[in-house]
C-alpha positions in Angstrom: -5.9 -8.2 -9.6 -4.9 -5.4 -12.1 -1.5 -4.4 -13.3 -1.3 -1.6 -10.8 -2.1 -3.9 -7.8 -0.1 -6.2 -5.6 -1.2 -9.1 -3.5 -0.7 -9.2 0.3 -1.6 -11.9 2.8 -3.5 -10.6 5.8 -4.2 -13.1 8.6 -4.1 -16.0 6.1 -6.2 -14.4 3.3 -4.8 -12.8 0.2 -5.9 -9.2 -0.7 -5.1 -7.1 -3.7 -4.1 -3.5 -2.8 -2.8 -0.7 -5.0 0.9 -0.6 -5.7 2.6 1.8 -3.3 -0.1 1.3 -0.6 0.9 0.9 3.1 0.3 -2.1 5.3 -2.3 0.0 7.1 -4.3 0.3 3.8 -3.9 -3.5 3.3 -5.1 -4.4 6.7 -8.0 -2.0 6.4 -8.9 -3.5 3.1 -9.1 -6.8 4.8 -11.6 -5.4 7.2 -9.4 -5.3 10.3 -9.7 -2.0 12.1 -6.5 -0.6 13.4 -6.2 2.5 15.6 -3.9 5.0 13.8 -4.2 8.1 15.9 -1.3 10.0 14.3 -2.3 9.0 10.7 -4.6 10.5 8.2 -4.8 9.2 4.6 -4.7 12.7 3.3 -1.2 13.2 4.9 2.2 11.8 4.7 2.5 9.1 7.4 4.3 9.9 10.6 4.7 6.4 12.3 5.3 7.9 15.8 2.3 6.7 17.9 2.7 2.9 17.5 -1.0 2.4 17.8 -1.2 0.5 14.4 1.3 -2.2 15.1 1.2 -5.4 13.0 3.5 -8.3 12.3 5.0 -8.3 8.8 7.0 -11.4 7.8 7.5 -12.0 11.5 8.6 -8.5 12.5 6.5 -6.1 14.5 6.2 -2.8 12.5 4.0 0.3 12.4 1.6 -0.4 9.6 1.1 3.3 8.5 4.8 3.7 7.4 5.5 0.2 6.2 4.9 -0.2 2.4 3.1 -3.2 1.2 5.3 -5.5 -0.9 4.1 -8.4 -3.1 3.8 -11.6 -1.0 4.1 -9.9 2.4 2.5 -11.9 5.2 0.8 -9.7 7.7 -0.6 -10.7 11.1 -3.0 -8.1 12.6 -5.6 -10.0 14.7 -3.2 -11.9 17.0 -3.9 -11.3 20.7 -0.4 -10.1 21.5 -0.6 -7.4 18.8 -4.0 -6.3 20.0 -2.5 -5.8 23.5 0.4 -3.9 22.1 -2.0 -1.6 20.3 -4.2 -1.2 23.3 -1.2 -0.3 25.5 -0.1 2.4 23.1 -3.6 4.0 23.0 -3.9 3.7 26.8 -0.6 5.5 27.3 -1.7 8.4 25.0 -5.1 8.6 26.7 -3.6 8.7 30.2 -2.0 12.1 29.5 -5.4 13.7 28.9 -8.1 15.0 31.3 -11.2 12.8 32.0 -13.4 14.9 29.7 -11.4 13.6 26.7 -13.1 10.2 27.0 -16.6 11.1 28.2 -19.3 8.8 26.8 -20.7 11.4 24.4 -17.3 12.5 23.0 -17.4 12.2 19.2 -13.6 12.3 18.9 -11.6 9.6 17.1 -9.6 8.9 20.3 -12.7 8.4 22.4 -14.2 6.1 19.8 -11.0 4.1 19.6 -10.9 3.8 23.4 -14.5 2.6 23.5 -13.8 0.0 20.8 -10.7 -1.3 22.7 -12.5 -1.3 26.1 -10.3 1.4 27.6 -12.2 3.0 30.5 -12.9 6.7 30.6 -11.1 7.0 33.9 -7.8 6.1 32.1 -7.6 9.8 31.2 -6.6 11.4 34.5 -4.3 14.3 33.8 -5.1 17.5 35.7 -5.1 19.8 32.6 -4.7 23.5 33.0 -2.8 24.3 29.8 -5.5 26.7 28.6 -7.0 27.3 25.2 -7.5 29.9 22.4 -10.9 31.2 21.6 -9.8 34.2 19.5 -10.7 32.7 16.1 -14.4 32.8 15.0 -14.3 29.3 13.4 -11.6 27.4 15.3 -11.3 26.7 19.1 -8.2 25.3 20.6 -8.2 23.3 23.9 -4.6 22.6 24.7 -5.4 20.1 27.4 -6.7 17.7 24.7 -3.7 18.0 22.4 -1.6 14.8 22.1 1.0 16.5 19.8 0.2 14.2 17.0 1.0 16.9 14.4 -1.9 16.0 12.2 -3.1 19.6 12.2 0.4 20.9 11.4 0.8 18.5 8.5 -2.7 19.3 7.2 -2.0 23.0 7.2 1.4 22.4 5.5 0.8 19.5 3.2 -2.8 20.0 2.1 -3.5 23.7 2.5 0.1 25.0 2.0 -0.3 27.8 4.5 2.1 26.7 7.2 0.2 28.6 9.9 0.6 26.0 12.7 3.5 24.5 14.6 4.3 22.4 17.6 5.9 24.1 20.5 7.3 23.0 23.9 9.2 19.9 24.7 8.3 16.4 25.9 5.0 16.1 27.6 4.5 19.9 27.3 4.5 19.8 23.4 1.3 21.4 22.0 0.0 22.9 18.8 0.2 26.7 18.4 -0.1 29.3 15.7 3.3 29.7 14.0 3.3 33.5 14.6 3.3 33.0 18.4 0.3 35.1 19.1 -3.5 34.5 19.2 -4.9 32.1 16.5 -6.9 34.9 15.0 -3.8 36.9 14.3 -2.0 34.0 12.6 -1.7 33.2 8.9 -4.7 30.8 9.2 -7.1 30.9 6.3 -9.9 29.0 8.1 -10.0 26.1 5.7 -11.0 23.9 8.7 -8.5 21.1 7.8 -7.1 21.2 11.3 -10.5 20.8 12.8 -11.3 17.9 10.5 -8.1 15.9 11.2 -7.8 16.4 14.9 -8.3 13.0 16.6 -8.9 14.2 20.1 -11.2 17.3 19.9 -8.3 19.7 20.8 -9.2 21.7 17.7 -12.9 22.1 17.1 -15.5 24.2 15.4 -17.4 26.4 17.9 -21.2 25.9 18.1 -23.4 22.9 17.4 -20.9 21.3 15.1 -18.3 21.1 17.8 -16.3 17.8 17.6 -17.7 16.7 14.3 -15.3 15.8 11.5 -15.6 14.0 8.1 -15.5 10.7 10.0 -19.1 11.5 10.9 -20.5 11.4 7.3 -22.8 8.5 7.8 -25.5 10.8 9.2 -24.9 13.5 6.6 -26.5 14.6 3.3 -24.1 14.9 0.3 -24.1 18.1 -1.7 -22.0 20.3 -3.9 -20.5 23.6 -2.7 -22.4 26.6 -4.1 -19.5 29.2 -4.0 -16.7 29.1 -6.5 -16.3 27.0 -9.6 -14.3 24.1 -8.1 -17.3 21.9 -7.2 -16.2 20.6 -3.8 -18.3 17.7 -2.4 -19.6 18.5 1.0 -21.6 16.5 3.6 -24.2 18.5 5.6 -24.8 17.3 9.1 -28.2 18.3 10.5 -30.1 17.7 13.8 -33.8 18.5 14.1 -33.8 20.2 10.7 -31.0 22.5 11.8 -27.6 22.4 10.1 -24.9 21.7 12.7 -21.9 21.3 10.5 -20.8 21.2 6.9 -17.9 18.7 6.4 -15.6 18.2 3.4 -16.2 14.8 1.8 -13.3 12.4 2.0 -14.3 10.9 -1.3 -14.9 14.2 -3.1 -13.4 13.8 -6.5 -12.1 17.4 -6.5 -11.5 18.4 -2.9 -10.7 15.0 -1.5 -11.5 15.8 2.1 -10.5 19.5 1.9 -12.6 22.7 1.9 -12.2 26.5 2.2 -13.6 28.9 4.8 -16.8 29.5 2.8 -17.6 25.8 2.1 -16.7 24.7 5.6 -18.1 27.5 7.8 -20.3 29.9 5.9 -23.5 27.9 6.6 -24.2 30.4 9.4 -26.2 32.5 7.0 -29.0 29.9 7.3 -29.9 31.2 10.8 -29.2 34.8 10.1 -32.1 37.1 11.1 -31.5 39.0 7.9 -32.3 36.0 5.7 -35.5 36.1 3.7 -37.7 33.1 4.4 -40.9 34.3 2.8 -41.8 36.3 -0.3 -42.2 40.1 0.2 -44.7 42.2 -1.8 -44.4 45.9 -1.9 -47.6 47.7 -0.9 -47.8 51.5 -0.4 -44.0 51.7 -0.5 -43.5 49.0 2.1 -42.4 45.3 1.6 -44.8 43.0 3.4 -44.6 39.2 3.8 -47.1 37.3 1.7 -47.8 33.6 0.7 -46.1 31.9 -2.2 -49.4 31.7 -4.0 -50.0 35.4 -3.8 -46.4 36.2 -4.8 -46.5 33.9 -7.8 -49.9 35.2 -8.9 -48.6 38.8 -8.7 -45.6 38.0 -10.9 -47.7 36.1 -13.4 -50.2 39.0 -13.8 -47.3 41.3 -14.3 -45.7 39.2 -17.0 -49.0 38.9 -18.8 -49.5 42.7 -18.7 -46.0 43.3 -20.0 -46.5 41.0 -22.9 -49.9 42.5 -23.7 -48.6 46.0 -23.6 -45.2 45.6 -25.4 -45.0 42.1 -26.9 -43.0 39.1 -25.7 -39.7 41.1 -26.1 -40.9 43.4 -23.3 -39.9 40.7 -20.9 -36.4 39.5 -20.1 -34.9 37.1 -17.5 -31.6 36.9 -15.8 -30.7 33.4 -14.9 -27.7 32.4 -12.7 -24.5 30.4 -12.9 -25.1 29.6 -9.2 -28.4 27.9 -10.1 -28.7 24.2 -10.9 -28.8 22.8 -14.4 -32.5 22.1 -14.0 -33.3 25.6 -12.9 -31.3 27.2 -15.8 -32.9 24.8 -18.3 -36.4 25.7 -17.0 -35.8 29.5 -17.1 -34.7 29.5 -20.7 -37.4 27.1 -21.8 -40.0 29.2 -20.0 -38.8 32.4 -21.7 -38.7 30.8 -25.2 -41.8 28.6 -25.2 -44.2 30.4 -22.7 -43.2 34.1 -23.0 -41.9 33.8 -26.6 -38.6 35.6 -26.4 -34.9 34.8 -26.4 -34.3 37.6 -23.8 -32.5 35.3 -21.3 -28.9 35.8 -20.1 -26.6 34.9 -17.2 -23.0 35.8 -16.1 -21.5 32.7 -17.8 -21.8 34.5 -21.2 -18.8 36.5 -20.1 -16.8 34.0 -18.1 -17.6 30.9 -20.0 -18.9 31.6 -23.5 -15.4 32.7 -24.7 -14.1 29.4 -23.3 -16.9 27.5 -25.0 -16.2 29.1 -28.4 -12.4 28.9 -28.1 -12.1 25.4 -26.7 -14.7 24.1 -29.2 -12.8 25.6 -32.1 -9.6 24.1 -30.9 -10.6 20.7 -29.4 -14.2 20.1 -30.5 -15.8 20.5 -27.1 -16.6 23.3 -24.8 -15.0 22.2 -21.5 -11.5 21.8 -20.1 -9.5 18.9 -21.4 -8.5 17.3 -18.1 -9.4 16.7 -14.5 -7.7 18.4 -11.6 -6.1 15.1 -10.7 -4.4 15.2 -14.1 -3.3 18.8 -13.7 -1.8 18.0 -10.3 0.4 15.3 -12.0 1.9 17.8 -14.4 5.5 18.9 -14.1 4.9 22.5 -15.3 2.0 24.8 -14.7 1.2 27.8 -16.8 -1.4 29.8 -14.7 -2.9 32.7 -16.6 -5.3 35.5 -15.5 -6.3 33.7 -12.3 -5.7 33.9 -8.6 -6.7 30.4 -7.5 -5.2 30.7 -4.0 -7.9 33.2 -3.2 -10.7 32.7 -5.8 -10.5 28.8 -6.0 -8.8 28.0 -2.6 -9.1 24.2 -2.8 -7.6 24.0 -6.3 -5.2 26.7 -5.4 -3.9 24.6 -2.6 -3.6 21.6 -4.9 -1.6 23.7 -7.4 0.7 25.1 -4.7 1.3 21.5 -3.4 2.4 20.5 -7.0 4.8 23.5 -7.0 6.2 22.5 -3.6 6.8 19.0 -4.9 8.9 20.3 -7.8 6.6 21.3 -10.6 7.7 24.4 -12.6 5.4 27.4 -12.5 4.8 30.2 -14.9 2.3 32.9 -13.9 1.0 35.4 -16.4 -0.9 38.1 -14.6 -0.3 41.8 -14.1 -0.7 41.3 -10.4 1.8 39.9 -8.0 -0.7 37.8 -6.0 -1.3 34.2 -4.9 0.8 31.7 -6.9 2.9 34.5 -8.4 4.9 34.6 -5.2 6.0 31.0 -5.9 6.6 31.3 -9.7 9.7 30.4 -11.5 8.8 33.1 -14.1 6.2 35.8 -13.5 5.0 37.5 -16.7 3.2 40.8 -16.1 1.7 41.9 -19.4 -0.1 45.3 -19.9 -3.8 44.8 -19.6 -5.3 44.1 -23.0 -2.2 42.4 -24.5 -3.0 38.7 -23.6 -3.2 37.5 -27.2 0.2 39.0 -28.2 1.8 37.5 -25.1 0.5 34.0 -25.9 1.6 34.4 -29.6 5.1 35.4 -28.3 5.3 32.2 -26.3 4.2 30.2 -29.3 6.8 31.9 -31.5 9.6 30.7 -29.1 8.2 27.2 -29.0 8.4 27.0 -32.8 11.7 28.8 -33.4 13.5 26.8 -30.7 12.3 23.4 -31.7 10.1 22.9 -28.7 7.0 21.9 -30.6 5.9 18.3 -31.1 6.4 17.9 -34.8 4.9 14.4 -35.0 1.8 15.5 -33.1 1.4 18.5 -35.4 1.9 16.5 -38.5 -0.6 13.7 -37.6 -3.2 15.5 -35.5 -3.3 19.2 -36.0 -4.6 21.5 -38.7 -4.0 25.2 -39.4 -0.3 25.2 -38.6 0.9 27.1 -41.7 -1.5 29.9 -41.1 -0.5 30.1 -37.5 3.2 30.0 -38.4 2.8 33.0 -40.7 1.2 35.0 -37.9 3.8 34.0 -35.4 6.6 35.2 -37.7 5.4 38.7 -36.7 5.7 38.0 -33.0 9.4 37.6 -32.1 10.2 38.3 -28.4 11.4 41.8 -28.9 8.2 42.9 -30.6 6.1 41.2 -28.1 8.0 42.9 -25.3 7.1 46.3 -26.9 3.5 45.4 -27.0 3.1 43.7 -23.7 5.8 45.3 -21.5 7.1 41.8 -20.6 10.9 41.6 -21.0 11.9 39.5 -23.9 14.2 37.4 -21.6 11.3 36.5 -19.3 9.1 35.6 -22.3 11.8 33.2 -23.6 12.4 31.7 -20.1 8.7 31.0 -19.7 8.4 29.4 -23.1 11.4 27.2 -22.5 10.1 26.1 -19.1 6.7 25.2 -20.5 8.2 23.8 -23.8 10.7 21.6 -22.0 8.3 20.0 -19.6 7.2 16.4 -20.2 3.6 17.0 -18.8 2.7 20.7 -19.1 -0.7 22.0 -18.1 -2.4 25.4 -18.6 -4.8 26.7 -16.1 -6.6 30.0 -16.8 -9.2 32.2 -15.2 -11.4 35.2 -15.8 -8.5 37.4 -16.7 -8.5 35.6 -20.0 -12.2 35.3 -20.7 -13.8 38.5 -19.3 -12.0 40.4 -21.9 -12.7 42.1 -25.2 -10.7 39.4 -27.0 -11.6 36.5 -24.6 -12.2 34.0 -27.3 -9.0 34.9 -29.1 -7.1 34.5 -25.8 -8.6 31.0 -25.2 -7.7 30.0 -28.8 -4.1 31.3 -28.4 -3.6 29.4 -25.2 -5.0 26.2 -26.9 -2.4 26.8 -29.6 0.4 26.4 -27.0 -1.0 23.0 -25.8 -1.4 21.8 -29.4 2.2 22.9 -30.3 3.5 20.9 -27.5 1.3 17.9 -28.2 0.0 18.3 -24.7 -3.6 17.4 -25.1 -5.2 14.1 -25.8 -2.0 12.3 -25.1 0.0 11.1 -22.1 2.5 13.8 -22.7 0.6 16.7 -21.1 -2.5 18.0 -19.4 -4.0 20.4 -21.9 -6.0 23.5 -21.2 -8.2 23.9 -18.1 -10.5 26.9 -17.3 -11.2 27.9 -13.7 -14.9 28.9 -13.6 -16.1 32.0 -11.8 -19.2 30.4 -10.3 -20.2 26.9 -9.2 -22.3 26.2 -12.3 -20.8 28.3 -15.1 -20.5 25.3 -17.4 -24.0 24.1 -16.7 -25.7 27.5 -17.1 -24.3 27.8 -20.6 -24.8 24.1 -21.4 -28.5 24.5 -20.5 -28.9 27.4 -22.9 -29.6 30.3 -20.5 -28.1 32.6 -23.1 -29.7 35.1 -25.6 -28.3 33.5 -28.8 -27.7 29.9 -27.8 -30.1 27.1 -26.9 -29.3 24.0 -24.8 -26.2 22.3 -26.2 -25.0 25.5 -27.9 -27.4 25.4 -30.8 -27.8 28.9 -32.3 -31.2 30.4 -32.2 -30.7 31.6 -35.7 -30.1 28.0 -37.0 -33.4 26.6 -38.4 -32.2 23.0 -37.9 -31.3 23.7 -34.2 -34.6 25.5 -33.6 -36.6 22.7 -35.2 -35.0 20.1 -33.0 -35.8 22.1 -29.9 -39.3 22.8 -31.0 -39.9 19.1 -31.6 -38.9 18.3 -28.1 -40.7 21.2 -26.5 -43.8 21.0 -28.6 -43.8 24.8 -29.0 -42.5 27.4 -31.4 -39.7 29.6 -30.4 -38.3 33.0 -31.7 -35.6 33.0 -34.3 -33.7 36.2 -33.4 -31.1 36.6 -30.6 -32.3 38.1 -27.4 -31.0 40.8 -25.2 -27.9 40.5 -23.2 -27.9 41.8 -19.6 -26.6 45.3 -20.4 -29.1 45.8 -23.2 -32.0 44.8 -20.9 -31.5 48.1 -19.1 -31.3 50.3 -22.2 -34.8 51.6 -23.0 -35.9 52.0 -26.6 -39.4 53.2 -26.1 -42.3 52.5 -23.6 -42.2 49.1 -22.3 -39.8 47.6 -24.8 -36.1 47.1 -24.2 -33.5 47.5 -27.0 -32.5 44.3 -28.8 -29.0 43.1 -28.9 -27.6 43.3 -32.4 -24.7 40.8 -32.0 -24.1 37.3 -30.8 -23.0 36.6 -27.2 -20.0 34.9 -28.7 -17.3 37.5 -28.8 -15.9 38.5 -32.2 -12.8 36.7 -33.4 -12.0 39.4 -36.0 -9.0 41.8 -35.6 -9.7 45.3 -34.3 -7.5 48.3 -33.9 -7.1 47.4 -30.2 -5.9 43.9 -30.9 -2.2 43.6 -31.6 -2.7 40.2 -33.2 -4.9 38.2 -35.5 -6.6 35.3 -33.7 -5.4 32.6 -36.1 -5.4 29.2 -34.4 -4.8 25.5 -35.0 -7.1 22.7 -34.0 -6.6 19.0 -33.4 -8.3 15.9 -34.6 -9.2 13.1 -32.2 
């Protein structure tokens, strides 16, 4: 037993459970299955169905809402308790029509009834309450609703949309869209949380996945979502090689049983008649299906001809931040060792390379400093240049949940979208003035004594240089540059500087920018000034990626000037290490970036990029500030 665990006795045997766990969790840890039809471990407990009754220290209680305390003696397997639980389930089932308990029903209620020996004919209500088929991804059958409220709580507590409610009184209580009209006209964002938590099949996904929830993961294949940069874990359910449902993984480290409309429902493209399933080769102006062997042979002959006519630099490859690490690695290796050019690029050069350069300069590594679990525990969020509610919905929901639970929120974005509607302070700088804004915040942290002097003294370098720069960025001057009122700038700095556990989350509005690297370094300065990285006092700086494998595409070296692990192609030592592994020579000049690949410089040869993909950190006439930064030591 660890320091964060307590010991509870269940049916005569001691079990260790996490501190703060419920008796339901303790009994389940003991291997005793309790029906808990109104409960979902992703939600706050309700305790209203009485299907999980146990005896704790001699008193019958609902296990889902009773906290486990050290030394509690729990009875769960006694016959009288089994009968009480069976009676509660039977009462709930009796209010439903017979089809609720048919032998092939995959619902949680039907499975509980089968395990308790409750006959299907227990359900004998006439039904007739109707349904709602207006939504493309969600079907409502009101006759199967038991008013457990799990869907309403999922929408409110996990998604933060508040699109559902319970209407009616007594036995007529049923779930409905909060707007009162058809489901399709409601505020629903189609995350599928209501589908996944419904215990009766009242809310289902139309089509072959109807009735399947994350409880049916045993017959699924685990994968990672291929859309945004959150990295949700999904379970793909298939039958006869046809995908029937994509379910959010309950144990997904980022999404924790949640998904967005794309991850949950967009698998329909697999059966689209417009989907290409074979290579197409253009002949006489028409694309015709051919075999993979013929297609690959055609491409290989074309590559050989291009190299023969114009040299290796006549060929360029565009890789993808949606591709896997293995695919990105092979593309760049193929170009460098087989074709003989560094002409390989992908979109992560814009949305990640500034992060890699800025975060490495400040913290010594190219990724974010914390997990999303850490960020969610912060007491103040500074969200910059990002709209996670729409662009990273699962993380956006988690951030919104933190705000609803009391975390402070500062949003820096010219647009009034997403989380900005919930912000304590919304900073709206003129486009192109990010760096000046961040320096203005840093100025207030220093001048108002909000910096962590001990951390700066023991673990930071470069503070005198940064202080000299910040002297030129008082709130009034920053207001002139950015258009942000000085009072708002000071209020934001005080909110961030006064937090015990502040976190910075930024998006493409910082990195896809002329001074993206400078912006990342300037944000890192704020975390370092607060001592909010590498300590238990804060949660650092965390980028939101634009694609599902932005980090990996850059890490694997699918870039014109950087090899795997960010070794520069101009560095002889880095090249020699790669050549020793690959057993082949590679070129020593940076290759073409994507825009340069389409700028002809003569027959068959594209113009060479003359600068590194890493954006310049030098001041220019368009930059109101020098990018001086401080860094920390481990």
